[in-house]
C-alpha positions in Angstrom: 0.0 0.0 0.0 1.3 3.4 -0.8 0.8 5.6 2.2 2.5 8.9 2.7 2.6 10.2 6.2 2.6 14.0 6.2 3.6 15.7 9.5 1.5 18.9 9.9 2.7 22.0 11.6 2.7 21.8 15.4 -0.5 23.2 16.7 -0.7 24.6 20.2 -3.0 22.5 22.3 -5.8 24.4 23.8 -7.2 23.2 27.1 -10.6 24.6 28.1 -12.7 23.9 31.2 -16.4 23.7 30.3 -19.3 24.5 32.5 -21.2 21.7 34.3 -23.0 21.3 37.6 -21.6 21.5 41.1 -21.4 18.2 42.9 -24.3 17.1 45.0 -23.8 15.6 48.5 -25.0 12.1 48.0 -23.7 9.9 50.9 -25.9 6.8 51.1 -25.5 6.8 54.8 -27.4 10.1 54.9 -30.3 9.0 52.7 -32.9 10.1 55.2 -31.6 13.7 55.3 -32.8 16.4 52.9 -30.4 16.8 50.1 -29.0 20.3 49.5 -29.8 21.8 46.1 -27.0 21.8 43.6 -25.4 25.1 42.6 -25.4 24.7 38.9 -23.0 26.4 36.5 -24.3 27.8 33.2 -23.4 26.4 29.7 -21.4 28.9 27.7 -23.2 31.3 25.3 -21.4 29.7 22.3 -23.1 26.4 23.1 -26.2 26.3 20.8 -28.0 24.0 23.2 -27.2 26.3 26.3 -30.9 27.0 27.0 -31.8 23.3 27.1 -28.7 22.3 29.1 -29.2 25.0 31.7 -32.7 23.7 32.4 -31.6 20.1 33.1 -32.2 19.1 36.7 -29.7 16.8 38.4 -30.9 13.4 39.6 -29.7 12.8 43.2 -30.2 9.0 42.8 -27.7 9.0 39.9 -25.3 11.2 41.8 -25.3 8.7 44.7 -24.2 5.9 42.4 -21.1 7.7 41.2 -17.6 6.9 42.6 -16.7 9.2 45.5 -13.9 10.9 43.7 -16.2 11.9 40.8 -18.9 13.1 43.2 -16.4 15.4 44.8 -14.2 16.3 41.9 -16.5 16.1 38.9 -16.0 14.4 35.5 -12.8 14.8 33.5 -13.7 14.7 29.8 -11.5 14.8 26.7 -12.4 15.9 23.2 -10.4 16.7 20.1 -11.6 20.3 19.4 -11.4 20.8 15.6 -14.1 18.6 14.3 -17.2 20.9 13.7 -20.0 20.6 14.4 -19.2 17.8 16.8 -16.4 19.5 18.8 -14.7 22.8 18.3 -13.4 25.9 20.0 -15.7 28.8 20.8 -15.3 32.5 19.9 -13.2 33.2 23.0 -10.5 30.9 21.7 -10.7 28.4 24.6 -14.2 27.2 25.4 -15.2 23.8 24.1 -18.4 23.8 22.0 -20.2 21.5 19.5 -22.5 18.5 20.0 -20.0 16.4 22.0 -19.4 19.1 24.6 -23.2 19.9 24.7 -24.1 16.3 25.4 -21.1 16.0 27.9 -22.5 19.0 29.8 -26.0 17.6 29.7 -24.9 14.2 31.1 -22.7 15.8 33.8 -25.6 18.1 34.8 -28.0 15.1 35.0 -25.4 13.3 37.2 -25.1 16.4 39.4 -21.3 16.9 39.0 -18.9 19.4 37.5 -17.4 18.8 34.1 -13.9 19.8 32.9 -13.3 19.4 29.1 -9.7 19.1 27.9 -8.6 19.4 24.3 -6.4 16.4 23.4 -4.9 15.1 20.2 -7.0 12.1 18.9 -4.3 9.4 19.2 -3.7 10.3 22.9 -7.4 10.1 24.0 -7.9 6.4 24.5 -4.5 6.1 26.3 -5.7 8.9 28.5 -8.8 6.9 29.5 -6.8 3.8 30.1 -4.3 5.6 32.4 -7.1 7.4 34.3 -6.1 10.9 33.1 -9.7 11.3 31.9 -13.0 9.7 33.0 -14.9 10.0 29.7 -14.0 10.5 26.1 -16.5 12.2 23.7 -14.9 13.0 20.4 -17.0 11.3 17.7 -15.3 8.0 18.3 -16.7 5.0 16.4 -17.6 2.0 18.6 -15.6 -0.8 17.1 -14.7 -4.3 18.3 -11.0 -3.4 18.3 -11.5 -0.4 20.5 -13.7 -2.4 22.9 -10.6 -4.4 23.8 -9.3 -1.2 25.5 -12.3 0.8 26.5 -16.0 0.4 27.1 -18.5 2.5 25.1 -21.8 4.1 26.0 -23.2 4.6 22.5 -24.9 8.0 22.0 -25.4 8.7 18.3 -25.5 6.8 15.0 -23.5 8.4 12.1 -22.0 7.5 8.8 -19.0 8.5 6.7 -18.7 11.0 3.9 -16.3 12.6 1.5 -15.4 16.2 0.7 -14.5 17.0 -2.9 -13.8 20.2 -4.7 -16.7 22.4 -5.6 -18.5 21.1 -8.7 -16.9 17.7 -8.2 -14.6 17.9 -11.2 -13.4 14.3 -10.7 -16.9 12.9 -10.9 -16.5 11.1 -7.6 -19.7 9.4 -6.3 -18.6 6.4 -4.3 -15.3 5.2 -2.7 -14.8 3.0 -5.8 -14.2 6.2 -7.7 -11.2 7.0 -5.6 -8.9 4.4 -7.2 -5.7 6.0 -8.4 -6.5 9.3 -6.6 -4.9 11.1 -3.6 -7.1 11.1 -0.5 -6.6 12.9 2.8 -7.7 11.5 6.2 -7.2 11.9 9.9 -4.6 9.4 11.1 -5.7 6.4 13.1 -9.4 6.8 12.8 -12.3 5.1 11.1 -11.8 7.3 8.0 -8.3 5.9 7.6 -9.6 2.4 7.9 -12.2 3.2 5.2 -9.4 4.6 3.0 -7.2 1.5 3.5 -10.1 -0.8 2.7 -10.8 1.1 -0.5 -7.2 1.0 -1.4 -7.2 -2.8 -1.0 -10.4 -3.1 -3.1 -8.9 -1.1 -5.9 -5.8 -3.2 -6.1 -7.8 -6.4 -5.9 -9.8 -5.2 -8.9 -6.6 -4.6 -10.8 -6.8 -0.8 -10.5 -4.3 1.6 -9.0 -4.7 2.1 -5.2 -5.1 5.3 -3.2 -2.3 7.7 -2.3 -3.3 8.3 1.3 -2.2 11.4 3.1 -2.5 11.1 6.9 -2.8 14.1 9.3 -3.2 14.5 13.0 -6.1 16.9 12.6 -9.2 17.3 10.5 -8.5 20.9 9.5 -5.2 19.9 7.9 -6.8 17.0 6.1 -9.6 19.3 4.6 -7.0 21.8 3.5 -5.5 19.3 1.1 -8.7 19.3 -0.9 -9.1 23.1 -0.8 -5.5 23.5 -2.1 -5.8 20.8 -4.7 -3.3 18.4 -3.3 -5.9 15.7 -2.7 -8.9 14.9 -4.8 -11.0 13.9 -1.8 -11.1 13.9 2.0 -12.7 11.0 3.8 -14.4 12.1 7.1 -17.7 11.8 8.9 -20.6 13.0 6.8 -21.9 15.4 9.5 -18.5 17.1 9.5 -18.3 17.1 5.7 -21.8 18.7 5.4 -20.9 21.4 8.0 -17.7 22.3 6.2 -19.3 22.3 2.8 -21.9 24.8 4.1 -19.1 27.4 4.4 -18.6 28.9 0.9 -15.0 29.8 1.8 -14.0 26.1 1.7 -15.0 25.7 -1.9 -15.9 22.0 -1.3 -19.0 19.9 -1.4 -20.1 16.9 0.7 -21.0 13.4 -0.4 -22.6 10.7 1.8 -21.1 7.2 1.7 -24.0 4.8 1.9 -23.9 1.8 4.2 -21.3 3.3 6.6 -23.7 4.2 9.4 -22.3 3.1 12.8 -22.6 3.8 16.5 -20.4 6.4 18.1 -19.6 6.0 21.7 -18.6 7.7 24.9 -15.4 5.8 25.9 -14.8 4.9 29.6 -12.4 2.7 31.4 -13.8 -0.9 31.4 -13.2 -1.3 35.1 -15.4 1.6 36.1 -18.7 -0.2 35.9 -20.5 2.2 38.3 -19.6 5.2 36.1 -20.4 3.3 32.9 -23.9 2.5 34.1 -24.5 5.9 35.6 -23.5 7.6 32.3 -25.8 5.2 30.3 -28.7 5.9 32.7 -28.2 9.6 32.6 -28.2 9.6 28.8 -31.3 7.5 28.8 -33.0 9.9 31.1 -32.2 12.7 28.7 -33.5 10.7 25.8 -36.7 9.9 27.6 -37.3 13.5 28.7 -36.8 14.8 25.2 -33.8 17.0 26.2 -31.4 14.8 24.2 -33.5 15.4 21.0 -33.6 19.1 21.6 -29.8 19.3 22.0 -29.3 17.4 18.7 -31.8 19.8 17.1 -29.9 22.8 18.3 -26.9 21.6 16.2 -29.1 20.5 13.3 -28.1 16.9 13.9 -31.5 15.2 14.6 -30.6 12.5 12.1 -28.0 11.1 14.5 -30.5 10.3 17.2 -30.8 6.8 18.8 -33.7 5.5 20.7 -31.8 4.4 23.8 -28.2 4.5 25.1 -26.3 1.2 24.7 -23.2 -0.3 26.2 -20.9 -1.7 23.5 -23.8 -1.8 21.1 -26.1 -3.8 23.4 
């Protein structure tokens, strides 16, 4: 396989602390006492779902089920900010925004705890969960069997892949099969790279020239290769492709890749069963109340909705 690894310019990592809810006192030994009301922070103005999030009431029963360190210190979440509309940096240059931070804030608020969101490079995120640096990972991560060997997923949306091509689609690209012999950009070590590699193998199996794959650490760099003409296509998630194509400055258009829909999950350490189940139940409460649907609608992503939260697809 011909794969060129392109090392992008070093980008400064931005770490932002997002707004969640203050921890509730939830000691089971004091179950008969009146719980003190939580002092809740407000979601930032850049969060399109702020009105919905700020109205979410914490559930003391869920708070009581959390590990003590999370009840007292809150949730530590990581997201790779640069994948709009799923996760990005707000107008102040530091605040995390997008659908993933919105749902992260909503879950934390339902659990009655604070939430700190840290921007992290994609390849460092799962190791950060394994080592305990972070409690949850929400960064549009596909729930795959391979990743389940390292982390446990609470699935929260269903999404598919897409492609970005130059405005007017001069190469006439319609499906991945049309990429044979072409240069394609992707984010390194993600599901988009796997799709590019599978397409490359299929091209060669059919006697055609394979793909010239350019791998990048970030989505912005991968997209730039189409805008500057270095790549004929960028494989990414369709929601991201559609968002970028809506900006006339990019001079690209989005194509959906049929049959690629899959669950995306919130990644957690597999040993943290209490937290895994609490996150699942908090998400299900948001789904049942309709708040989940309103948050997706605020980002024009209603098509990603699932009927109930799953653990590893079950």
